[in-house]
N, C-alpha and C positions, 0 to 999 in steps of 0.2 A: 306353593310349588305346583299345585294342580293347574292354577290359572296360567302359570308360565309354561307348563307342558302343553297345555291346550293351545296357547298362542304359537308355540314352536310347531305343533302338527299342522296348524292352519298355514303357517308360513311355508312349510315344506310342500303344500299343495299347489303353490304358485309355480308357474314356469320359471326355468332358470333365469331368464333375462329380468323377469319381474322381481326375483329374489335379489338379483345384482343391484337393481335400481333402488330397491327398498333399503338395501344395506348402504349404498353410497349416500343415499338421502339421510339416513340416520347418522352417518359420519359427518356430513356437512353440518347438520343440526348440532352435534356434539362439539364440533369445532367452533361454531358460531357462539354457543354458550360459553365455551372456555374463554374465547377472545373477549366476549362481553364482561367477563368477570376480571379482565385485565391481566390474565395469566398467560405466560409463554406456552407455545405448543410443546407437548411432551416429547422428549428426544431420547432415543436409545443410545446410551453411551457405550462404547467399545473401547478396549485398551488401545492406546497409541501404538501405531505400527512402526515406530522408531523410538529410540532412547535419547533424549537430549543430554548434553554434557551438564547442563545445569537447568533448573526449573524453579523460578522464583515467584512468589506471590507479589504482584505489583502494588497491592494495598490501595489501590484507588479505582477499582473497577476496570472496565475495558481499557486495553493498552492501545492508544491511537497513534503514537509516534515513538521512534527510537533514533538515537544517534550516538555514535562512538566518538570519544575524545580522540584526536589525532595521535596522541601519545599512548592511547590505550589504558589510561589510568582509570577511566570511568566510562559508563554507559548511562546516558540519560533517557528517561522515559517520560511520556506525556500521557496522562490518564483522564478518564471521564470525570473525575472529581475536580478537575481544574488545577491539578498540582503537577509540577515536574519534579522528578526525583533523580538524583545522581547515585549510581550504584558502583561500589568497588567491584571491578570485574573479577578479581581473584577470589574474593570472600563472599560476594553476594549481599554485603551489608550496604545500607544507605549512608551516603557521605553527606548529602545536603537534601533538604526538602524545600522547594521553591514554591511558595504560596503567593498568590497575587491576582490570579484569574478567577472569574466568578462562574466559569463554565468549563467544559472539557478542553484540555490542551490537545489540539489536533495536529500540531506540527512543531518540529524542532530543527535547529540548524546550529552548527558550530563553526567558528572561523578557522583559518588555517593553523593557528598555533594553540587552539583550545582555550584562549583567554576570554572568549566571549560566547555566550549561548543565547540564542533567540528562541522565543516561544510564540506560537500563534494559537488563538482560541476561538471557540464558538461564541464568546462574548464580544468578538469583533476587534479585540485588542491584539497588539503585537508588543512584546516586552523583550528587552535586552538585559542580560544578567552577567554578573561576574561570578562564573561557576566555582572558582576556587574559594570564594567567601560566601557564596549563596546570597549575594546581594543584587537587588534590582537596580539597574542603571537608568533605563529609559522606558517610558510607556508610550507607545506610538499610536495616536488617535486618528481615524480618518475613515477606516472601512465602515461600511454600513450593513455588512453581513458577516456571517462567520468566516474566519481567517483559516484557510485550508492548507497553506504551504508557505514556507520561509526559506530564504537561501541567502547566504553571505556572498559578496563579491570575493574574487580571488585575493585582492589586496586588503580585504577587511574594511574598506572605507565606506561601503554602502550595504544595505540590506533590502532585498526584494521581498514582497509579501503578496500573496494572492487570496482572493476572497470569493465567495458565492455572490457577491455584489457585482461580479463580472469585470472587475478591475484588478490590475497589478500596480502596486505602488512601490516606488523606490525612495528609501529613507537614507538620510545621513546618519551614520553610526555615531559619530562624535557628538553631534547636536540634537539628533533625534527629529530633525526637520524633514518634511516631505520635499523631495527633489523633483519627482516626476511621477505622472499617473499614466499607465498604458491601457487604452480602451480599444474595443473592437470585437471582443467575443460577445456572442448573443445568449449565452448561457453561463452558469456559474463555472468558475475556474476551480478545478480540483487539485491541481499539482503544477509546480513550476520546477525548473532545473536550469542551472547555469553551466555553460561550456567551461572546460578547465581553464581556458584563457580569460574568461569572464566577459568575452565579447558578444555572446549570444545567449538569450534567455528563451527557453521553451516553455510554453504554457499548454495545459490540457484542460479541456472544457467539456461541460455537458451538452454543448452544441455540436459534438461529434468531431470537432477539428482540433488540431494542434497548431499553435502559431509560434513562429520564430521571430524574435525581436532583436534589433541591435541595441545594445544596453547603453551606448554612449549618446544615442540620439532619440531612442524610442521608436525608431523606424520599423515598420513591419517588413520582414525579409521574405518569409514564405507562410503560406497557409496550407497545411497538410491535412488531406482528407483521405478516407479509406478505412478508418477503423469501424465505421458503420455502427457505432454504439456510443454511449457516453464514454469519453476518455477520462480514466480515473487517475492515471499516473504517467509520469515521464521521467527519464533519467539519461544523462550523458555517460558515455563510457569514459573512464579516467584518461584515456589517451585522446579523447575528443573526436574519434573516427565514427562513432555510432551514436544514434539517439534511439532509445527504446520507448515504446508506449504500450500501455495496458488498458484494455477495455472491459466490457461486460459481455459474457456469454452465458445464458441461463441454462441452456440445454445441450446435451452432448451432440445432438443432431443439428445443431445451429452451426452454420459454416462461417460465422463471423469470427475472424481471427482474434484471439484473446491477447496475444502478444505480437507487436510488430517492430521491425528494425528499420531505421531510416538513415540516409546519408544526410547529415546536417548541412552540408555545403550546397548540395543541389536541391535538397528537399524531397528527393525521390525515395520511395520505399525499396528496400533492398531484400527483405525476407519477412515471411509471416509464418506463425506457428498455428496450425489448425488442429483441432481435436481435443485440446484441454478445454475445460469449462469452468464457469464460476466468475469471480471478479478479481482482476489484477489490480487490487487497491494499492499495491506497493511493488515497485521494481528496483532492484539494486544490481550494479555491476561489481564483480570482484575487483579489488585494487589492480590486478594485473591486466584488466580488460579482456581476459580470455573466457570468463564465465558470466552469465547473467542469470538472476533468480527472480522469480515472481510468485505471488500468491495466487491460489485458485482453489476450486473445490466447492462442494455444495452438500446439502442434506446434513449428515452429522460427521462427516469427515473432510477436513480442510487440509490442503496440501501446500507445500512449498516445492516449486519445480526449479531446478538448475540446469542450465543448458551450456554445453561446450560449443562455443561460437564457431570455431575453426572447423569443426566436423559437422555442424548442424544437427546434433544429436542430443537426447537428454543425458545429462550427466548423473543427476540423482534426484529422487523425489522423496520427500518426507511427508508421510501422513501424520500431520504435526499437531492437530487440535480438533476439538469437537465444537469449535465456534469459529466465526469469521476471523481470519488473520489480517489485521489492519497494517501492520508495520514490519519491515525488514531492515536490517542493518548489518553490513559486513564489518568485521573488525579490521583495523588498519593493516594488519599483516595477511588478511584474507583466510586465516585458518578457522575462524568461528563466524557463523551467521546467526544472528539474534532475530527472534520473531516475538511479536506482541499481538495478543488476541483478545477477542471479546469476552473470553472466559476469565480475564484478569490475570493471566499468566505471561511471564517473560521466560523464554526458552532459548538456550544457547545450543546450537547444532554444530557438530565438527564437520568442516568442509571436506568434500571428497576429492581426492587427486585422480589423475587420469587412470591410474592403476586400480582405482576402487569404483569405477563406473558401474552404475546399476544395470543389470540385464533386464531390461523391460521388453514386454511382448510388443511386437510391431503394431498390433492394433490399439495399444494404448495411446500412441501419439502419432499424428499424421503431420507431414510438413508440406507446405505450399511455397515453393520458391518463385518469386517474381523476377528477380534480377540476381546475378552472382554476388555472393556476400564478399565484401572486400575487407578481410581481416587477415593479419599475418599468422603464419603458423607458430605454434608454441615453441 
C-alpha cells in the first residue's frame, strides 16, 4: 500500500497534461494486452430502451440474415454456426434446422409462394431448400469468395447470388445450372436486390458504387455514386418507385449520408438522411412502401431507425441491442419488424403507426434533400 501511495503522490506532481498523457498511454497498453489475449473489449451493458414483442435465443451465435415466409407461418434465420433455422412466428419454436453449410449463413431469400428457401454462406456455397420438409434441393457451386446476398426472381425461375469475389451469378432454380455471370464491380459485393417486376437487379459494393443491371441480358444500366463509403445494403420499395442504399458512417460529425434514396429509372439520387451514424448493414421497406427501416448505432447501443417517406421524418427509433444489428425483416402484413444481432438474439418489434410517431429532438436527425422525393401520400 505504501508503494502505491508513493506512486500516486509522484503522479500528482506532474502537470495536468502529463497526467492525461500517462493515463491515455496506460489505457492503450491495457487494451493492447487485452486484445493480445484474444479477448473482446469490455463493454458496459445498459438495459434496452425498448421492449420487443418477442426475444429469442437464435442458438447459433450471431444472426446474420432473416427472412419471413410470405404466408407469415415462419421466420428463417441464418447464423454464424452455418445453420438456417425456421421459427414458428406464433410460438417461437424451431420448425426445421437446415444444416449443410460449413461456415456462417450470411443471406436468405424465399420465393413468392414460400415453397423454396435459398441460403448463401461464407463457405462460398449457395443452397436451395424445400422449407416445408427441411430438405436440400440444390448446392450451387461457382463463387470463389463468401456469398453475401441471394434473391429469387419474381417468377421463381432463377436465383441471383452475390459474393465478395466481385461477381453476381444467375442460376436456374430447376436445374441448379449457372445461366449468367455479371462482372464490373472493383470491390466485393455486399448486397443485391431485385425490382418487384424482376427486370432490374441492384448491387452494392465495397467500391462505393451501386450498379443497376438488366436481368434479362446482364447489361449495365446505371452506376450510382455518392454514398462516399462502402455500400453495405440495397433494397427496392415494394412498389418499385424507390431504391434505398445504406453505407458506413463511423462518427456523428461525419457528413457522409448513411442512408440514401434513388430513382431506379433515372439513377438519380432523390433524398439523403444525414446525422445518423454507424453501419446500415440492412435496409427494409415496409410492405406498403411508406416506411423504410435501417440499422445504425455504435459503441454499446445499436439502433433500428424507421422513416416515414412521405413526410421525410423519423417515425420511430428502437435502441434495440448491445451488439451490431446485421439483419432486418418486415412481416408480410407490416405489423412486426424482426431484427437479428451479433449478440445471438432475434427480436420482434411492433411497428409504429402514424399516430404513434416518436417525438425526437430536432438535433438527433438532420436531413439533406437534393431533389424532391416522389412518393404518394398515405
